[in-house]
N, C-alpha and C positions, 0 to 999 in steps of 0.2 A: 461542756461539750466542745471538742476540738473542731476548728473550722478548716476548710481546705486551704485558705490563705495563711493559716498558721503553721503549715507544714514547712520543713526546710526546703530551700529552693530546689535542691536536687530531686527530692521526692515530688515536689509540685510539678517540675518539668516532666518527670516520668508519668505522672497521672495525666497531664495535659497531652502527652504524646499519643495517647489512645483515642483522642477525640478526632472527629472528622474535620476536614479543612474548614468547612463553613462554621463549625462550632468554635474552632480556634479564633477565627475572625470575630465572632460574637464575644468571646471571652476578653478580647482586647478592649472592648468597650465597657466592661463591667466596672473596673476600677484601675487606678494607676499601677498598683502592684502587679496585677495580671498582665497589663499592657507592657510593663517593663520586663517582666519575666519572659513573655513570649517574644518580644522584640530582641532581647539580648541572648536568647538561646539559639545556638546554631542548629541544634536538632529540630526545634519547633519551626524555625524559619525554613529549614530544609523541607520539612513536612508540608508547609504551606506552599512553597515554591514548586514542589513536586506536583501537588494537586493543580496549581495554576497552570503548569506546563503540560498537564495530562500525561505525566510520566510516572514510572514506578521505580522504586529503589532496587538495586541489585544487592541482595544480602551477602553475596559471595565476594563482594569488593570490600576490602578492609580499610579503605580510606576513612579518616574521621569525617564527621558530619560537616564540619566547617569547610573542608576541602571539597566535598561533594557539592555543598551549597555554592561555593565559588565557581566551580566548573559549570554547574547548572545555570547560574545567572549569566555567565559568560556565553554559554551556548545560546540561551534565549536572546540575549542582546545581539549576538552575531547574526542570527536569523532576522531579527527585527530591523536592523540597520544594514543588512547585507554587507557585513564586514568580513572579508576574507583574510583569515589570520595566517594561512599557509597554503601554498600551491605545490603540487607534485605533478610533473608531466611524465606520462608513461607511453612508450612506443609499443604498438602491437606488433610483435615479431613473427606471428604466424599468419596464415591466410584464413581470416574468420569466415564462418558460415553464418546462417541466419539465426542460430540459437544464441541466446544470451540470458543472463539473470544478474540481479544486483540485490543481495539480501544478506543479512547476518554478517556484515563486514567483508563480504566476498563479492568480487566482480568477475563474472564468468563469461567466456565467449567460446562458441563452438569452433572447431578446426575443420576447414574444408580441404578437399584434395588439392594438390599443388597445381593441377591443371583442370580446366573446365569450369562449370558453374559452382554456385555456393552449396549445392547439395550433391551427394549426401554429406552429412556431418560424420567425420571419421574419428574425431577425438574431441577432448575438452581441455581448454586452457583457462587458468584462473589466477588472480592475484588476491592475496589477503591484504586488506587495507589497514594500515596502521592507524592508531589513534592520533589525535593532534599532538600529544606529548611525544609519541614515538616518531611522528613525521618530522618534528623539528630536529630530531637527532639523527635522521637518516643521512647517510653519505653513500652516493651511488644510486643505482636503479633498483626499483622493486622487482623481485624475481617472479617470473611466470612459472606455474606448476601445471603438470599435465595429468589427465586421467584417460586411460585407454581401455575400452571395453571390447575392442576387436570385432565390433559389429557396427552396422549403420545406425546412427543415432537420430531419432526423430525429435525428442525434446527431453528436458530434465526438470525435476522438482527438487528443491533444496529445503532442508530443515536443519541448518547447520548449528544454530544456537540450541535448539531443543533436543536434537538427537545425534548431532554429528553425522548427518545422513544426506545422501544424494540418491535419488531414484532416476535411473536412466532408461528411457523408453526406446526400444530398438525395433527395427523392422527388417524382415528378410523376405524375399520373393523368389519363387521358382517359376521360371517362364518356360512354357512348353505345352505339350498335349495335356499334361496334368498340372496345370498352373496352381500354385498355392501361395498364400500370403500368411506370414507369421508376425504377430505383434506381441511383444512381451516387455517386461521391465525388470531391471536388476536393482537390488537393494544393496547399496554400498556404503561403507563408512567413509565419510568425506575426507577425513584426515589421512587415511591410508590408501584409499582406492580399492580396498579389499572388501569381500562380502561382509555385511554388517553383522556383528556378533549377536544381535537380538533378533535377527530375521531367521525364521525356521526354513524358509525357502529363499535362497539368494536370487533365484531367477523365477519370476512368476509369469506364466503364459496368460495372455489376455484373449487374443483372436487367432484362430486358424481357419482360413476360408479358401474357397476355390476362386474367389474374385480377386482380380488385380486392381486395387483401389487407386493406384496412381498416388498423387500427393495426399499425405495424411496430415491433418491439423490436430494438435494435441493441447489440452489444458490439463495441468497436474498441480495439485496442492496437497500438502501433508500437514496435518494437525493432530497432535497426540498419536494414537495408534491408527488413525484413519488416513488412508491415501485415496483421494478422489481423482479419477481419471476420466477425461472427456475426449472422445475420439470422433472426429468429423472428417468427411471425405468429399471435399468441394467439387471434385471433377468426376466422381462416380455418381451418376444421376439417380440410380436406384438404391444407393446405400443409405442406411439410416444413421442418424447420430446416435452414439452409444455413450452412456455414462455408467461407470462402475465405482462402487465404494468397496475398498479392500481394507482388511486389517493387515498392515504391512508386516507385522511381527509374525503372524501365523500363515499369511498368504491366503486366507479365506476371503471369499466374496461375500460382503454383507448385504449389498443392495445392487440392483441394476435398473437401468431406465433406457428406453429407446424412444426416438421421435423421428418424424419425417426429416429427410436431409435438409440442411441449411435452416434448422430451427434454432440451434445453439452454436455459439462460437466461443463462449467463455463462461466462467463462473468464479465465485470467490466465497470464502468463509465469512459468515457473520458472527458466529460463536463456535466453540469447539465441536458442536454437533448440528449446526445450521448453515446452509449455503443459500446463495441467491444465484438463480439462473436467468439471465436475460433471454426472453423468447422473441426471436426476430419475426416470426410469422404473426404472432398475436400482439406484438408491441407491448409486452408486459415484463415485469420482473417477477419471477416465480420464487417464492420462499419455501424452503423444504427443510423439515426437521428430520435428520437422519436417524433419530432414535424412534420415530413413529412411522414406519413404512406401511404400505399396503401389504397384507399378508400374502405369502407365497404358497407353495415353493415355486421359484425362489422369491424372497421378499423383493418388492418393487418400490421404487421411490414414490413417495406421496407428495403431491404439490398442495401445501396447506393454504397458501394465500397467493393471489395474483394482484400485483400492483400495476395499474394502468400507467402507460406513458402518454405524453401529449398526443392528441389525435393527429394522424398524418393525412395529407391529401390522398384520395383513393389511387392516384397515379404514382405514389411514392412508396418505397419499400426500404426497410432497414436491411442493409447488406451484411453488416458486421457490427458487433459490439465487443469491445475489449473492456475488461474491468479489473481493478486491482485495489487491494487494501493492504497496507503494511504498517506494523508487523502483523503476522497472522495471530489469531487468538490461540492461547495455550490452555489446556485443561486446568493447570494449577499455576496461576501467575505468581503466587508466593512460594511455590515449591521449587524443586531443583531444576530451574529453567535455564540458568546461565552458569552452570558449574565451570565451563571453560572460558568464561568471558570476564575480563578484568574491568569492564566499563562500570562506572559508579551507578548509572541509572539508564533506563531505556524508555522510549515512548510506550505508553500503555496501549495495548491493542483493543481493549473492550469498546472504546468509543472513538476509534480512529476513523478517519474519513475513507470513503471509497470513491474512486473516480471511474466514470463510465464514459468511454469514447464511442460515439455512434457514427457510422458511415451510412448515409442515406442516399438513395439513387432514385431519380424519376424513371419510371418504366415507359417503354421497354428498355432493355439493357443498352449500354453504350451512351446513355444520357449523362449529364453532369452529375458528379458526386459532391455531396455536401457533408461536411464534418462538423458535429457539435459534441460538446462534452458537458457533463454535469457532475457535481460533487454532492455527496450526502453522507451523514454519519451512520456508522453501523447501527447505533442504538435507535435511530429513527426508523430503520427498516425492521429491526427486531421488535420494536414496539407494535408493528402491524402484523406480526406473525399470528397472533391469536384472533385476528379480525375475521379470518375465514373468507371463502368465496373470492370475489374480485372487488378491489377497492379502486374506484376511478381516480384519475390523476388529480382532479380538482380537490378531492378530499384529503389526499396525503402529500402531494408534491410541492405546491408553490412555497410553503413556509419551510419545508425540510430540505430544499435543494437550492443550488445556485448553478445556472446554465451559462455556457459560453459558446460563442461562435468560434470554431476551431479550424476554419478553412485555411488560415495562415499560420497554423501551429503544427509542428511535427508530432503526430499522434501515433505513429507506428510503434513507438517505445512506450510501454505502459508503466514502467517502474518510476513514475513521476510523483508519487506520494509517499509520505511516511508520517505516522501519527496524525497530527492536525494540519500538516502542510502539504502544499501542492506547488510544483515548480513548472514553469513553461518558458519558452523562448519563441521567437518568430522564425519563419522559414527564411526570410530575407536576411542576408548577412552583410555587415556585422549587425548584431542585435543585442539589446539589453536582456537580462534574465529577470523574470518576475517570480517572486515567492508569495504565495497566499497562505495565510494562517487562519483556519476556521475554528480555532479553539475559542470557546465562549469567554474564557477568562482573558485571552489575548485581546479580544474585541473590547471587553469592559475596561481593561487597563489602558488601551489606546484612547478610548473616549475620556477616561479620567485624566490623561496627559494632554488633552486638547489636541489630539491628532486630527487633522482636517478630514471631513467627510466627503470632500470633493477634491479632485486633482488641482493643485495650485502650482504655479510656476516656482521652480526651485525646490519643490518638495519631492521626496522619494518615498514617503510612507503616508498612506491614508487609509481610512477605514470605511468599508462599505456596509451601511445599515439600511439603505433605501432599496426598494425593489428594482429589479432590472428586467428588461424584456428582450428576447431575441429579435433581431431585425426582421422585418417583413420580407426583405429582399431574398432571404434564404428560400422562401417559397416551397417549403416542405411540410410545415405544420398547418393544419386547418384551423387550429385554435391559437390564441395568443399564449405564448410561453413566458410567463412571468415567474420569477423566483426571488426569494427573500433571505436566504441563509446568510447571516452577516460574516464578514471576514476582514482581515487586515491585509493590505497589499503593499509589498515592498518591491521597488524596482532598483536594479543595480545602477550605480553611477556610471560605470564603464560599459562599453559595448564589447561583445565577445564574438569570435569566429567559430561558434559551436553550431553544428548541424542538429544537435539534439542535446537535451540535458536530462539527467536522472538525479535522484536524490535518495539519501537515507537520513538518519536522525542527526548526523553531524556534518554531512558532506554533500556537495553537489559534484556530479561527474559531468564534465563537458566533453562531448564526443565530436571529434573531427573525422570526417569521412573522406575516403579516397574518391576524388571527383570522377574517375573513370569507371570504377567498379562498384561504387556506392557501398563500400565496406569500411568498417571502423579502422582508422589508420593510426590515431593517437587519441589519448584521453588526458584531460587535466582533472586532478582531484583537488577540489576547493574546500578547505576547512573553514567552517563558519564559527567565529568566536569573537567576543569583544568584552574586555574586562569592564565591569560596571563602574560608572561614574556616579558620584553623589547626586541625588535628585531631591527636590523638595517633596514633602509629604502632601498628598492630595486628599481632600476631604471626601471626594466621591470614590467609592470602591466598586469592584466588580459586582458585589451583591446589590448595591444600590442601583446600578445600571440595569441589571436583569430584572430586578423587582419592578423598576419603573416601567419596563416594557411589558410586564405581565406575561412573559413568555413561558411556555410549558417546558418541562424538563426533557421532553422527548424530541426536541428539534435540534 
């Protein structure tokens, strides 16, 4: 009988390729032959490194596995050691409004009128960000491109990699004896600015009302065929918060949901069919399966699980929650997700982190505002979806999250995470930039390399595995807020003059604001990469580390 190890090396590699990451690590310990085959195969090493980086391969990229492996290791090392391989400075040549987004290799800013305040947004300007290889060959400035919809723009949602799509939410008002408000959104092809060829209705009406709402706050996300739109009206006292779930291809409304005003300010996707809605009034995270609504007509959003947040003092209230997870989950991660994208790999969305920024105020209004943030993995929240009813904070939160005092951090910009990483800087300038990696394998590898677990003089990288507690001086939480989610923290060696920082999977965007008008004046694009240096082999592996802690898979 032929044995596995008796196969030719090429066939053996092909067989091993179908194993999971953890099984490949186990096979290396079986015998010298398997260890040698796995260590010497670029394809198998690339498979292991993808899993360790919580990334997924782009099958549309035709680079060989050896080159993909080199780029992946260089990217991971660049983030770990905060090594900036290239910097591009870009001047903002238009008058930006308050609208922005940074996703899918695109940085977008709204365009305000030439005179007056930042509203309304009259147009959109964006730059396509080159890859590191392209950035090194650039001569001259990156060009800005425009999208003009000839209406007042309230907000936008992007699905560039998945659908080459931008959804533009617009607002029009008729003021007079018969005042009317109209809110709709346009489904456009991002690359052309024209109506999207897959959309049956290029313009989809949402609200027509006799009320003049004033300022409209919008949250919009697109995953698969679903477009979820959240409308809130902070200055219209009697207006309800409204959430709609559309099929953007047909224009049909799949679900609706309403709540008392100032209940919601944001949401994000946990899976292609599940969202999390932070409820400000109840201080909970509401988990909702979009495929299991309350029966209609029309079908209504069903709240399946409520996860409690730490208990607030009775005099304190959550005024706003912003949340973001990047990249968004896609219905078919191995399907035609990146047909226009030459990148060799991307951060996997399934277990990416989500950051929640909470703004809390002691009542009555006009009292001091307190800002706190916490990070949690998508999978930790999804694991609670089937729990039903309400799950108190103590049962789900301390081990699954990590909390931070954000009073001295710019939190108005929410695009500060991608994959397992989270980037921050301080309000006071100049300041260093901090990158936190919540990947379980990154933590395991850091411990295997004897990275310190406490800040030491002269060190820029350390790993946090011990619990931390928010300071009592915040004076907003009635109970002690302790959190334990491990992460690796890297601090830049240099200080920067950035008013805020954003990130995607290979870049940090440092934003410099106009001191007079508080608008984006210039951005620096920092590319993170560092070619790997030879290292000794460590006996401790990530598997040993996590097994020694006895941690569950869902944290």
